C-alpha positions as CSV (number, residue, x, y, z in Angstrom):
1,M,104.0,199.9,118.3
2,S,103.3,200.8,121.8
3,S,102.3,204.4,121.3
4,G,100.3,204.1,118.1
5,S,101.0,203.8,114.4
6,S,104.0,205.5,112.8
7,H,103.2,207.8,109.8
8,I,105.9,206.7,107.4
9,T,107.1,209.3,104.8
10,L,109.5,208.7,102.0
11,I,111.5,211.8,101.0
12,A,113.7,211.9,97.9
13,A,114.9,214.0,95.0
14,M,114.8,212.5,91.6
15,S,115.3,213.4,88.0
16,R,112.8,213.2,85.2
17,N,114.1,209.7,84.4
18,R,113.7,208.7,88.1
19,V,117.5,208.8,89.0
20,I,118.2,209.5,92.6
21,G,122.0,208.9,92.8
22,K,125.3,208.2,91.1
23,D,128.5,206.9,92.6
24,G,127.2,207.2,96.1
25,G,126.0,210.8,95.8
26,M,123.5,213.0,94.1
27,P,124.2,214.1,90.5
28,W,123.0,217.7,91.2
29,H,123.4,220.4,93.8
30,L,120.3,222.3,94.8
31,P,120.9,224.4,98.0
32,E,117.2,225.3,98.2
33,D,116.2,221.7,98.2
34,L,118.7,220.8,100.9
35,K,117.1,223.5,103.1
36,Y,113.7,222.0,102.3
37,F,115.0,218.5,103.4
38,K,116.4,220.0,106.6
39,R,113.3,221.8,107.7
40,T,111.0,218.9,106.7
41,T,112.9,216.2,108.6
42,M,114.1,218.3,111.6
43,G,113.1,216.7,114.9
44,H,112.0,213.4,113.4
45,P,113.8,210.0,113.2
46,M,115.2,209.1,109.9
47,I,115.8,205.6,108.5
48,M,118.4,205.0,105.9
49,G,120.8,202.4,104.4
50,R,124.4,202.4,105.2
51,K,125.5,203.7,101.8
52,T,123.1,206.7,102.2
53,F,124.6,207.3,105.6
54,D,128.1,207.2,104.1
55,S,127.1,210.0,101.7
56,M,125.3,212.3,104.2
57,G,126.7,211.4,107.7
58,A,124.9,212.1,110.9
59,L,122.7,215.1,110.7
60,P,122.0,217.3,113.7
61,G,118.6,217.5,115.2
62,R,117.5,214.2,113.8
63,R,117.7,210.7,115.1
64,S,119.4,208.5,112.5
65,I,118.8,204.7,112.3
66,I,121.0,202.9,109.8
67,V,119.9,199.6,108.3
68,T,122.8,197.3,107.8
69,R,123.5,193.6,107.6
70,Q,127.0,194.1,109.0
71,A,126.6,193.1,112.7
72,D,129.9,194.8,113.7
73,W,129.3,198.1,111.9
74,S,128.8,201.2,114.0
75,A,129.2,205.0,113.8
76,D,129.1,207.8,116.3
77,G,125.7,209.5,116.8
78,V,123.6,206.9,115.1
79,E,121.7,203.7,115.9
80,T,121.8,200.5,113.8
81,A,119.0,198.1,112.8
82,T,119.3,194.7,111.0
83,S,116.3,195.3,108.8
84,L,113.7,197.9,107.9
85,D,111.2,196.1,110.2
86,H,113.8,196.4,113.0
87,A,114.2,200.1,112.3
88,L,110.4,200.7,112.4
89,A,110.2,198.8,115.7
90,L,112.9,201.1,117.1
91,V,110.9,204.3,116.3
92,D,108.0,202.8,118.4
93,G,105.1,204.8,116.9
94,Q,106.9,208.1,116.1
95,D,106.4,209.6,112.7
96,V,109.4,208.7,110.6
97,F,111.2,209.7,107.4
98,V,112.8,207.1,105.1
99,V,115.6,208.9,103.3
100,G,117.2,206.2,101.1
101,G,118.7,204.4,99.3
102,A,116.9,202.7,96.5
103,Q,116.4,199.3,98.3
104,I,115.2,200.9,101.5
105,Y,112.7,203.0,99.5
106,E,111.4,199.9,97.7
107,Q,111.0,198.0,100.9
108,A,109.2,200.8,102.7
109,L,106.9,202.0,99.9
110,P,104.2,199.4,100.5
111,F,103.8,200.6,104.1
112,A,104.3,204.3,103.6
113,D,101.6,207.0,104.1
114,R,103.3,209.9,102.1
115,V,106.0,210.4,99.5
116,L,107.7,213.7,99.3
117,L,109.5,214.0,95.9
118,T,111.6,216.8,94.6
119,E,111.0,216.3,90.9
120,I,113.9,217.7,88.9
121,D,113.0,218.8,85.4
122,R,115.8,217.2,83.6
123,D,117.2,213.7,82.7
124,V,120.5,212.7,84.3
125,E,122.8,209.7,84.3
126,G,122.9,207.6,87.5
127,D,123.1,204.2,89.0
128,T,120.1,204.2,91.4
129,S,116.5,205.0,90.8
130,F,113.3,205.7,92.8
131,P,110.6,203.0,92.6
132,V,107.6,203.7,90.4
133,L,104.5,204.8,92.2
134,D,101.5,202.7,91.4
135,A,97.8,203.5,91.3
136,V,97.4,203.7,95.1
137,W,99.3,207.0,95.1
138,R,97.7,210.3,94.2
139,E,99.3,213.7,93.8
140,A,98.1,215.9,96.7
141,A,100.2,219.0,96.4
142,R,102.8,220.6,94.0
143,E,104.9,223.6,94.5
144,E,106.8,224.7,91.4
145,R,110.3,226.1,91.8
146,E,112.9,227.1,89.2
147,G,113.9,223.9,87.5
148,F,112.2,221.5,89.9
149,A,109.0,221.0,92.0
150,W,108.2,219.8,95.5
151,V,105.5,217.2,95.1
152,T,103.5,215.4,97.8
153,Y,101.9,212.0,97.1
154,E,99.4,210.4,99.4
155,R,98.2,206.8,99.7
156,T,94.6,206.2,98.7
157,P,92.9,204.9,100.6
158,P,95.1,205.8,103.6
159,R,96.3,203.0,105.9
160,A,94.4,202.1,109.0
161,T,95.8,204.1,112.0
162,Y,95.2,204.3,115.8
163,D,93.8,207.0,117.9
164,L,95.0,207.2,121.5
165,G,93.4,208.9,124.5
166,E,91.7,208.2,127.8
167,R,88.5,206.1,127.1
168,V,88.4,207.0,123.4
169,G,86.7,203.7,122.9
170,A,83.5,205.1,124.5
171,G,82.4,206.6,121.2
172,A,83.6,203.8,118.9
173,V,82.0,200.9,117.3
174,Q,82.5,197.6,119.1
175,R,83.9,194.7,117.1
176,M,84.3,191.1,118.3
177,G,87.2,189.1,116.9
178,A,89.2,185.9,117.5
179,G,92.7,184.8,116.6
180,A,95.3,182.1,117.1
181,A,98.8,181.8,118.4
182,V,100.2,179.0,116.2
183,M,103.6,177.7,117.3
184,R,106.0,175.4,115.4
185,D,109.4,174.5,116.6
186,G,109.5,177.3,119.1
187,R,108.5,179.9,116.5
188,L,105.3,181.9,116.3
189,L,103.2,182.5,113.2
190,L,102.5,186.2,112.5
191,T,100.8,187.9,109.5
192,R,101.0,191.5,108.2
193,R,98.6,193.5,106.1
194,S,99.7,196.4,103.9
195,D,96.9,198.6,105.2
196,N,98.7,199.1,108.5
197,G,102.2,197.5,108.2
198,L,102.1,195.9,111.6
199,W,102.7,192.2,112.4
200,C,100.0,190.5,114.4
201,L,98.4,187.1,115.3
202,P,96.2,185.8,112.5
203,G,92.6,186.5,113.3
204,G,89.5,188.5,112.4
205,G,85.8,189.2,113.0
206,V,83.5,186.6,114.5
207,E,80.7,185.7,112.0
208,A,77.1,184.9,113.1
209,G,76.7,181.2,114.0
210,E,80.4,180.7,114.9
211,R,82.1,179.8,118.1
212,W,85.2,181.9,119.0
213,S,87.5,178.9,118.4
214,E,85.9,178.3,115.0
215,T,86.6,181.9,114.0
216,A,90.2,181.5,115.0
217,V,90.6,178.3,112.9
218,R,88.9,179.8,109.9
219,E,90.9,183.0,110.0
220,V,94.2,181.1,110.1
221,R,93.1,179.1,107.1
222,E,92.0,182.2,105.1
223,E,95.0,184.3,105.9
224,T,97.8,181.7,105.6
225,G,96.4,178.5,104.1
226,L,97.2,176.5,107.2
227,E,94.9,174.0,108.8
228,V,95.2,174.3,112.6
229,R,93.6,172.8,115.7
230,V,92.9,174.9,118.8
231,T,94.6,173.4,121.9
232,S,93.8,175.9,124.7
233,L,92.7,179.5,125.5
234,L,95.5,182.0,125.4
235,G,93.6,185.1,126.5
236,A,91.2,187.9,125.8
237,C,92.0,191.6,125.4
238,T,90.7,195.0,124.6
239,D,92.0,198.6,125.2
240,P,89.4,201.4,125.7
241,D,92.2,203.9,125.4
242,R,93.0,202.9,121.8
243,V,90.8,202.6,118.8
244,V,91.4,201.6,115.2
245,V,90.6,204.3,112.6
246,Y,89.9,202.7,109.3
247,P,90.3,204.5,105.9
248,D,86.5,205.2,105.7
249,G,86.7,207.0,109.1
250,E,85.1,204.3,111.1
251,R,86.4,204.1,114.7
252,V,86.5,200.7,116.2
253,Q,87.4,199.3,119.6
254,I,88.5,195.6,119.2
255,Y,87.4,192.9,121.6
256,D,89.6,189.9,120.9
257,V,89.7,186.3,122.2
258,S,92.9,184.4,121.2
259,F,93.7,180.7,121.4
260,R,96.8,178.5,121.3
261,A,96.8,176.3,118.2
262,E,98.9,173.7,116.5
263,V,99.4,172.9,112.8
264,V,97.4,170.0,111.4
265,A,98.3,170.4,107.7
266,G,99.6,172.8,105.1
267,E,102.4,175.4,104.7
268,A,101.9,179.0,105.6
269,G,102.0,181.6,102.9
270,P,100.5,185.0,102.0
271,T,97.0,185.2,100.6
272,D,94.6,187.8,99.3
273,E,94.0,188.8,102.9
274,V,97.6,189.4,104.1
275,S,100.7,190.7,102.3
276,E,103.3,188.7,104.4
277,V,103.5,185.7,106.6
278,G,106.4,184.8,108.9
279,W,107.6,182.5,111.7
280,F,109.4,184.4,114.5
281,G,111.4,183.3,117.5
282,R,111.1,185.2,120.8
283,A,114.2,187.3,120.2
284,D,112.9,188.3,116.7
285,I,109.8,190.0,118.2
286,A,111.7,193.0,119.5
287,R,113.0,193.6,115.9
288,I,109.6,193.9,114.2
289,P,106.7,196.4,114.4
290,V,103.9,194.6,116.2
291,L,100.2,195.5,116.5
292,P,99.9,197.1,120.0
293,L,96.8,195.2,121.1
294,H,98.6,191.9,120.4
295,R,101.9,192.6,122.0
296,H,101.1,191.0,125.4
297,L,99.3,188.1,123.7
298,I,102.5,187.5,121.7
299,D,104.6,187.6,124.8
300,A,102.2,185.1,126.5
301,A,102.4,182.7,123.5
302,F,106.1,182.2,124.3
303,A,105.5,181.7,128.0
304,P,104.6,178.4,129.7
305,Q,100.9,177.6,129.5
306,D,99.8,179.5,132.6
307,P,96.1,180.4,133.1
308,P,94.8,182.7,130.3
309,I,95.4,186.4,130.5
310,W,92.7,189.0,130.5
311,S,92.9,192.7,129.9
């Protein structure tokens, strides 16, 4: 995302048996919680499914992005996206709230930073439920109210994020990396890690005794299972105004060399290193959240093989 990493927060109210809805609405009425939702989300973009929008409508003071597969669907005062990834690309680095429904929550949870749950102290009947939080989530705060509690859960460890500012790289660790732009039938191979939620070219750190090109080939193999062959240099890049902040607090400025490559053998799939692998056409790139440092390299991968780019 061009202005940094979004902080993604899921916000929901659920019963003791994890119900969040019934027949397109909430099976309770808590005016105090509605006020909490308003003041928490005010001024921020919100992502929701179409059924959730049908139940709440467009809310003032908040940008609403509706995820729908219906290409001809529209409504006054809102934007549409074809997928959660498309919606995240539209917010372009702004902090964002995901407000439902159940499928959108489930898709967003692996890439979320916080979950704000209104935990209602009773069981209710319903037809939609909030996904179960696994061991990466810890309770960070709890405010008890009459009959319910406002609870904050945080990811542990937190996702890698970005710090932006003029020459912030001057105080950061330098890290050398290499990657590959692998094309097949006009589509580009990208990978995504759950620690930042952004799509990028496969690649990683150069190990002692390796050439840049050997690192690129190894990283593609380790991340996707593909065997590739480097065909030419794509470009090199770094950004002294942007550093990666890892969960342990380490601040890193990345120096990256990327190559064009072609498939020799194998089929691409997720591994222990990446959570998702995908092939994307040029038009698809605008609809997914992309690692900012790789954005111009991805653009270059679809261009004719001009001289390498340097930045």
